[in-house]
Each structure stands twice: as structure tokens, then as C-alpha cells.
C-alpha positions in Angstrom: 4.6 7.0 17.1 5.1 8.2 13.5 2.5 6.7 11.1 4.2 5.6 7.9 2.7 6.8 4.7 2.6 4.9 1.4 1.4 6.6 -1.8 0.4 4.0 -4.3 -0.4 4.0 -8.0 2.7 6.0 -9.0 3.1 6.1 -12.8 5.4 9.0 -13.5 8.6 10.7 -12.1 6.9 14.0 -11.3 4.3 12.5 -9.0 7.0 10.2 -7.4 9.2 13.2 -6.5 6.3 15.2 -5.3 5.1 12.4 -3.1 8.6 12.1 -1.5 8.8 15.9 -1.1 5.4 15.8 0.7 6.8 13.2 3.2 5.8 9.8 1.9 7.9 6.9 3.2 7.0 4.4 0.5 5.8 4.5 -3.1 3.7 1.8 -4.8 4.0 0.7 -8.4 1.1 -1.4 -9.7 2.1 -4.2 -12.0 -1.3 -5.8 -11.7 -4.2 -5.0 -14.2 -5.3 -1.5 -13.2 -5.8 2.0 -14.6 -2.6 2.8 -12.6 -0.6 0.0 -14.1 3.0 0.7 -14.9 5.6 -1.5 -16.8 8.6 -2.7 -14.8 11.0 -0.8 -17.1 9.1 2.5 -16.5 9.1 1.8 -12.7 12.8 1.1 -12.8 13.5 4.5 -14.4 11.6 6.2 -11.6 13.2 4.1 -8.8 16.7 5.2 -10.1 15.8 8.8 -9.3 14.6 8.3 -5.8 16.4 9.0 -2.5 18.0 5.9 -1.0 15.7 5.7 2.1 12.4 5.6 0.2 10.9 2.1 0.1 9.6 1.0 -3.3 6.8 -1.5 -3.5 5.7 -3.7 -6.4 2.0 -4.3 -6.2 0.9 -7.5 -7.9 -2.0 -10.0 -8.0 -1.7 -13.7 -8.6 1.4 -13.3 -10.7 3.2 -16.5 -11.8 6.3 -16.6 -9.7 8.8 -16.7 -12.6 7.1 -13.8 -14.2 7.1 -11.9 -10.9 10.8 -12.6 -10.3 11.6 -11.2 -13.7 9.6 -8.1 -13.2 11.2 -7.5 -9.8 14.7 -7.9 -11.2 13.9 -5.2 -13.7 12.1 -2.8 -11.5 14.4 -3.1 -8.5 11.6 -2.6 -6.0 12.5 -3.5 -2.4 9.1 -4.9 -1.3 6.2 -6.8 -2.8 2.6 -6.3 -2.0 0.5 -9.4 -2.8 -3.0 -8.2 -3.6 -4.5 -11.4 -5.0 -5.3 -14.9 -3.7 -1.7 -16.0 -3.4 -1.4 -19.1 -1.1 0.9 -18.9 2.0 3.7 -20.8 0.4 3.9 -18.1 -2.3 5.3 -15.8 0.4 8.1 -18.1 1.2 9.1 -18.4 -2.4 10.0 -14.7 -2.5 13.0 -14.7 -0.2 15.0 -11.5 -0.4 12.0 -9.2 -0.5 9.9 -7.6 2.2 6.4 -9.0 1.7 3.1 -7.2 2.4 0.1 -9.5 2.1 -3.1 -7.6 1.3 -6.5 -8.8 2.5 -9.9 -7.5 1.3 -12.1 -6.9 4.4 -15.8 -6.6 4.9 -16.4 -8.3 8.2 -14.5 -9.8 11.1 -14.4 -13.3 9.6 -12.3 -12.0 6.8 -9.4 -11.6 9.2 -9.2 -15.3 10.0 -6.8 -16.0 7.1 -4.1 -13.7 8.5 -2.8 -16.4 10.8 -2.0 -18.5 7.7 0.5 -15.9 6.4 3.1 -15.8 9.2 5.9 -15.5 6.6 4.7 -12.0 5.6 6.3 -8.9 7.0 3.1 -6.9 7.2 -0.6 -7.1 6.4 -2.5 -4.5 4.4 -6.2 -4.3 4.9 -8.3 -3.0 2.0 -12.0 -2.8 1.2 -13.8 -5.7 -0.2 -15.5 -4.7 -3.4 -16.8 -7.4 -5.8 -14.6 -7.7 -8.9 -12.0 -5.3 -7.7 -8.6 -6.2 -6.3 -7.9 -2.7 -4.9 -7.9 1.0 -5.8 -11.6 1.2 -5.2 -11.7 4.4 -3.1 -14.2 2.7 -0.8 -13.7 2.5 3.0 -14.4 -0.4 5.3 -15.0 -0.7 9.1 -11.6 0.7 10.3 -12.2 -0.8 13.7 -11.4 -4.2 12.3 -7.9 -3.1 11.6 -7.3 -2.7 15.3 -8.4 -6.3 15.9 -6.1 -7.4 13.1 -3.1 -6.2 15.0 -3.5 -9.2 17.3 -2.0 -11.3 14.4 1.4 -9.8 15.5 2.3 -8.0 12.2 2.4 -4.4 11.3 -1.0 -3.3 9.9 -1.3 -1.0 6.9 -4.6 0.6 6.4 -6.0 1.2 2.9 -9.3 1.7 1.2 -11.1 5.0 0.7 -8.6 7.1 2.6 -8.3 10.8 1.8 -7.2 14.0 3.5 -10.6 14.5 5.0 -11.0 11.1 6.7 -7.6 9.8 7.4 -7.5 11.3 11.0 -10.7 9.5 11.9 -9.3 6.3 10.3 -6.1 6.6 12.4 -8.1 7.1 15.6 -10.2 4.0 14.9 -7.6 1.7 13.6 -4.2 2.8 15.1 -2.3 1.2 12.2 1.4 1.1 11.6 0.9 2.8 8.2 -1.6 4.2 5.8 -1.8 3.6 2.1 -3.5 6.0 -0.3 -4.0 6.1 -4.0 -7.5 7.2 -5.3 -7.9 9.7 -2.5 -5.0 11.8 -3.7 -5.6 11.6 -7.5 -6.5 14.1 -10.1 -7.3 11.2 -12.4 -6.5 7.5 -12.4 -2.7 7.3 -12.4 -2.2 11.0 -12.0 -1.7 12.5 -8.5 -3.0 15.8 -7.2 0.0 17.3 -5.5 -2.1 19.5 -3.3 -4.1 16.5 -2.1 -0.9 14.6 -1.3 0.4 17.5 0.8 -3.0 17.7 2.6 -3.0 14.0 3.2 0.5 13.9 4.7 -0.3 17.0 6.8 -3.5 15.4 8.2 -1.5 12.3 9.2 1.3 14.4 10.8 -1.3 16.5 12.7 -2.9 13.3 14.1 0.5 12.0 15.2 1.3 15.3 16.9 -2.0 15.2 18.8 -1.1 11.8 20.2 2.4 12.8 21.4 
């Protein structure tokens, strides 16, 4: 199985093109409050320059639906990652978009809510850090992600991943995809192109070892 790779927190065209060249399947654009925040108009300018088979993901948190629809229309992202406390019916209100519902995980009981979000297309599991919605660079117990697969949705593993630990994370969690931001940064919102290449290489080496 080929592990899909999403590189999140893209803020400029240079980093976006470098991520694609490295082998990323998806790019994340953060519209929620964050040091990696980008305006929808700026995201749209980047999206226009991308190859057609790269998935673009708008990352939001507790956005009013009307505001979100407006931003999505501008940015032209294909998928939406809900990183806040959005209720299950919020997912159904975003027809026409692939929906990734993110959950902050610290212990097994944090996975109980997954069954409420059957309308989502995939679940992203991130670390639970007080006061932070994501992008913390902190890992959680990756074994919980394997248990989450019982919910019947593709699992995207995030939280504290980097070129040095992603192989171990894949072995523990066996996710559909991995999501990295902080672990391949030179500074918040600026990617380190060498680290992106090393991250993708580590994922591909793991995949090859399982073939």
C-alpha cells in the first residue's frame, strides 16, 4: 500500500511546488488562526499553479458556515479539514467537498466521538495539547490510530511527525495517510525543502519495506 502524504501549512508558491516535487499528494492551507494562516485569495493564487492531481485542503476550525462557503469559493480547495468542535450536522452542510474531520487524541476514550461523524470521508488524528487546535509538533500514542481504523474510515496520522520518526509512526499506526507541518519547517509557515524530501523518502522507504 502506498501511504498518502499531506504537507500542511503551505503559505507560498515556492514551498507548494517543492512539496509536490518531493512527492506530496495533498497540500493544506490553514484558514484558521495560526502562524501558518493564509488568506483565501493567496491560497487561490497557489492552487492555480498546481498540477491537476494534487488535492488541496482548506484547514478550518469552528468557522461559520456562510463564511466558510465564501472562503472555499475563493480558494477553490477540493477538500475541507475540520479542526475544531464542529458538530456532526456541520459535515452534512458541506456537500460537494471531501470532508476530513480532525480529532485531538490523548487516550482511547477520545476516539468514541468518531462514530458520530459517519458523513466524513476520513478522520485525522492529532495530538491533544491544551489551547492548541493543531500544528503543535507534539506526538501522541500512535497505536490509538490503529484502533481508530475500526470506525471504517481512512485514518490520517498527524501530530509531531518528522523525517526521523515517521517510519516508527507508520509501523505503529498503519494509517492511510500522514500529515506533516511543523516537522518539515524552517520557521512557522516556511518549509525546509530538504526536510520535506527526507520525510517523503522515509515514508517511501517504509512502504517499500512492506511490499
